[in-house]
C-alpha positions as CSV (number, residue, x, y, z in Angstrom):
1,M,0.0,0.0,0.0
2,P,1.4,3.5,-0.9
3,G,2.7,5.7,1.9
4,P,1.7,9.2,2.7
5,V,1.9,11.7,-0.2
6,R,4.5,14.5,-0.2
7,V,1.9,17.2,-1.2
8,L,-1.7,17.4,-0.4
9,L,-4.0,19.7,-2.6
10,W,-7.1,20.9,-0.9
11,D,-10.3,22.0,-2.6
12,C,-11.9,24.9,-0.7
13,D,-15.7,25.0,-1.3
14,G,-17.2,21.9,0.1
15,V,-14.1,20.8,1.9
16,L,-12.7,23.7,3.9
17,Q,-15.5,26.1,3.6
18,H,-19.2,26.0,3.1
19,G,-21.9,28.4,1.7
20,R,-24.3,29.9,4.2
21,F,-27.4,29.2,2.0
22,D,-28.6,27.8,-1.3
23,W,-27.6,30.5,-3.8
24,R,-29.7,29.0,-6.6
25,R,-32.8,29.0,-4.6
26,R,-32.3,32.5,-3.3
27,L,-31.6,34.0,-6.7
28,D,-34.4,32.3,-8.5
29,A,-36.8,33.4,-5.8
30,R,-35.6,37.0,-5.9
31,V,-35.3,37.5,-9.6
32,R,-37.0,34.6,-11.6
33,P,-36.7,30.9,-12.2
34,G,-33.6,30.2,-14.2
35,F,-31.7,33.3,-13.2
36,A,-29.3,31.4,-11.0
37,R,-28.3,29.2,-13.8
38,R,-27.5,32.3,-16.0
39,V,-25.4,33.7,-13.2
40,F,-23.3,30.6,-12.7
41,E,-22.9,30.1,-16.6
42,A,-21.8,33.8,-16.8
43,E,-19.1,33.1,-14.2
44,L,-17.3,30.4,-16.2
45,P,-15.1,32.8,-18.2
46,A,-14.1,34.5,-14.9
47,L,-13.3,31.1,-13.4
48,R,-10.9,30.5,-16.3
49,G,-9.4,34.0,-15.9
50,E,-10.6,35.1,-19.3
51,R,-12.6,38.1,-17.9
52,S,-13.3,39.7,-14.4
53,L,-16.3,38.7,-12.5
54,R,-17.5,42.4,-12.4
55,D,-17.4,42.5,-16.2
56,V,-19.4,39.2,-16.8
57,L,-22.0,40.1,-14.2
58,S,-22.4,43.6,-15.4
59,Q,-23.1,42.2,-18.9
60,L,-25.5,39.6,-17.5
61,L,-27.5,42.3,-15.6
62,E,-27.7,44.5,-18.8
63,E,-29.0,41.5,-20.7
64,E,-31.5,40.7,-18.1
65,R,-32.8,44.3,-18.1
66,R,-33.3,44.1,-21.9
67,E,-35.0,40.8,-21.9
68,H,-37.0,40.8,-18.7
69,G,-36.9,44.3,-17.2
70,D,-35.4,45.3,-13.9
71,P,-34.1,42.2,-12.3
72,G,-34.3,43.7,-8.8
73,V,-30.7,43.0,-7.9
74,T,-27.6,45.1,-8.3
75,L,-24.0,44.1,-9.3
76,E,-23.0,44.5,-5.6
77,D,-25.9,42.2,-4.6
78,L,-24.5,39.5,-6.8
79,L,-20.9,40.0,-5.9
80,D,-21.9,39.7,-2.2
81,L,-23.0,36.1,-2.8
82,W,-19.4,35.0,-3.2
83,E,-18.6,36.4,0.3
84,Q,-21.2,34.4,2.1
85,F,-19.3,31.4,3.3
86,D,-18.0,30.1,6.6
87,V,-14.6,28.3,7.1
88,D,-15.0,25.0,8.8
89,P,-12.8,25.2,11.9
90,E,-12.5,21.5,12.4
91,A,-11.4,20.9,8.8
92,V,-8.9,23.7,9.2
93,D,-7.5,22.1,12.3
94,L,-7.1,18.9,10.4
95,L,-5.2,20.8,7.6
96,R,-2.9,22.3,10.2
97,E,-2.3,18.8,11.7
98,V,-1.4,17.4,8.2
99,R,0.9,20.3,7.5
100,A,2.6,20.1,10.8
101,G,3.3,16.3,10.1
102,G,5.5,17.3,7.2
103,I,3.1,17.2,4.2
104,R,3.0,20.4,2.1
105,C,-0.5,21.6,1.8
106,L,-1.8,23.9,-1.0
107,F,-5.3,25.1,-2.2
108,A,-6.3,23.8,-5.6
109,T,-9.6,25.5,-6.2
110,N,-11.9,27.1,-8.8
111,Q,-12.2,30.8,-8.0
112,Q,-12.6,33.9,-10.1
113,D,-10.7,37.1,-9.5
114,Y,-13.3,38.6,-7.1
115,R,-13.3,35.5,-4.8
116,V,-9.5,35.2,-4.9
117,E,-9.1,38.7,-3.6
118,F,-11.8,38.2,-0.9
119,M,-10.3,35.0,0.3
120,R,-6.9,36.5,0.5
121,R,-8.3,39.2,2.8
122,V,-10.1,36.8,5.1
123,G,-8.1,36.7,8.3
124,T,-5.1,34.4,8.1
125,Y,-6.6,32.1,5.6
126,L,-3.6,31.9,3.3
127,D,-1.2,31.4,6.3
128,L,-2.8,27.9,6.6
129,V,-1.1,26.6,3.4
130,D,2.2,26.6,1.6
131,G,0.6,28.1,-1.6
132,A,-2.5,28.2,-3.8
133,Y,-3.5,27.2,-7.2
134,W,-6.4,29.4,-8.3
135,S,-8.2,28.5,-11.5
136,S,-8.5,32.1,-12.7
137,R,-4.8,32.7,-12.3
138,M,-3.9,29.4,-14.1
139,G,-6.2,29.9,-17.1
140,A,-7.8,26.5,-16.5
141,M,-10.4,25.2,-14.2
142,K,-11.4,21.8,-12.7
143,P,-12.2,19.3,-14.1
144,D,-10.1,20.3,-17.1
145,R,-7.1,18.1,-17.4
146,A,-5.0,21.1,-18.0
147,F,-5.6,22.3,-14.4
148,F,-4.0,19.2,-12.9
149,E,-1.3,18.9,-15.5
150,H,-0.2,22.5,-14.7
151,I,0.1,21.7,-11.0
152,V,2.0,18.5,-11.5
153,A,4.5,20.2,-13.8
154,D,4.8,23.1,-11.4
155,L,5.4,21.0,-8.4
156,G,8.0,19.0,-10.2
157,L,7.0,15.8,-8.4
158,P,5.8,12.4,-9.7
159,A,2.0,12.6,-9.8
160,H,1.7,9.6,-7.5
161,E,3.4,11.7,-4.7
162,I,0.6,14.3,-4.9
163,G,-2.7,13.9,-3.1
164,F,-6.0,15.8,-3.8
165,V,-9.3,16.1,-2.0
166,D,-12.5,17.5,-3.5
167,D,-16.1,17.1,-3.0
168,V,-17.0,16.9,-6.7
169,P,-16.6,13.5,-8.3
170,A,-15.7,14.8,-11.7
171,N,-12.8,16.8,-10.2
172,V,-11.6,13.7,-8.4
173,E,-11.7,11.6,-11.6
174,A,-9.9,14.3,-13.6
175,A,-7.0,14.4,-11.0
176,R,-6.8,10.6,-11.1
177,A,-6.5,10.6,-14.8
178,V,-3.2,12.4,-14.6
179,G,-1.9,10.1,-11.9
180,I,-2.7,12.2,-8.8
181,R,-3.9,10.2,-5.8
182,A,-7.3,11.9,-5.4
183,V,-10.2,11.2,-3.0
184,R,-13.7,12.4,-2.7
185,H,-15.0,14.0,0.5
186,D,-18.7,14.0,1.3
187,P,-19.4,17.4,3.0
188,M,-22.2,15.8,5.0
189,S,-19.6,13.6,6.8
190,G,-18.0,16.5,8.5
191,A,-14.4,16.8,9.7
192,Q,-14.3,13.2,11.0
193,G,-15.4,11.9,7.6
194,L,-12.7,14.2,6.1
195,R,-10.1,12.5,8.3
196,E,-11.1,9.0,7.3
197,T,-11.3,10.0,3.6
198,L,-7.7,11.4,3.8
199,R,-6.2,8.4,5.6
200,P,-4.9,6.7,2.6
201,L,-3.1,9.9,1.7
202,I,-1.8,11.0,5.0
203,G,-1.5,7.8,7.0
204,D,-2.6,7.4,10.6
205,R,-2.5,10.6,12.7
C-alpha cells in the first residue's frame, strides 16, 4: 500500500469552507426561475481567468434588463454572494495537523478574481497553506485536465506523490486521470469523515 503523499492539494468550497445558504434557490426566488443558472454560466469565463467577474455580471444584468426588465438585484448584490461562506474550523484544524506532520498543503480551487481577492483578505486564511492554485490565475479550471497537468508540472513531483481532496466526483476523476492520488470528500460527513477520507493519503495521525 502506498505511503503518505508529499503534497496534499485541498479544494476549498465543500471541503474547507461551506456556503451559508442555497444560492440558486435564493436567486431564482428573488429574480425569476432560471436566473441562478444564468449567473453561474456567466461566471465560467471569470473562473478561467478570461474576464473579471464584475465584467461578466455587469453584462448579464444588462442583458437581463433588456430581456425581462429590472431584475431587482444590483451588481453589488451578486458580488456579495461570493462572500457568504464560513470556514470549517475542524477541517482547518485537520489541515494544520497534516501540514505540521510534514506534508506540504496547497489550495487547488476554482475561483474567479473577485473571490480570490476576498479569500486572500479573510483573516489568516492563506497562512494555513504553503501556496495556492487558483483557476482564474492558471487559465484552466477543474475538471479540465490542464488544471491538474499544470500543478504536477509546477510542483516537479511524480503525480503519485501528490494527493488531492475534493467534494466533486468529476474533479476527483480528472485528477486521477493524470496520476494524482485523489479522494472524494462528502461534505455531510464532517471533519471526522474528512479525516477518514484522507487516511490513505496522510496515514494514521
